[in-house]
N, C-alpha and C positions, 0 to 999 in steps of 0.2 A: 504495501497499500501506499502513499505517494503517502510524504507528508504535507500540509496543508503550510501555503509561505501569508503567513501577519502581513493586516495590510493600511493601511491607518487614511480615513478620510475627517472632512473633516461636514459636520450638519448644524444644521440649526439650528436652535433649542424649539421651537413646533416636528419638528419630524426628527428629531432624535425620542421627547417622551414620547411619542410617536410609534416607534418606533420602539419604545421601549414597554410599549403594552402593544402595544401589537402580538412580538415574541413571549410574552408571559401569558395573554390568553391565547396564545396557540402550543406552549407550553414547551420550546425551546428554546434556545440562546442566541442577542441578540445576533451573530456571527451566525448561525443554522438558520436562520430566518435570511440573517442578506444575502447566502447562497444563499437559499434556495430560490429570493426573486427574482436575482439577477442571474443564476444558470436560467429562470424560465424566461426570462425578456433574452438573453442570447441565442435560447435557441431559437426562436419565437424572427427572432428578427442573424439564422440563419448561420449564424459566430460559430453555431459550438452545434455537433449531430447531436439529435434524439439516443440517451439508455438504451444501448440491448433486451430488453427481456431478458 
């Protein structure tokens, strides 16, 4: 398994607050939610391939 690479982003306070609440409501970490949302967007835009099941 490939080790994840840390990445830092700057967010507006309201976005950070909403992100933290969304992650908590989905019972996941902020990092996990960001990766999930970003991965889905990258797939939709054609930058990543859909994972094979």
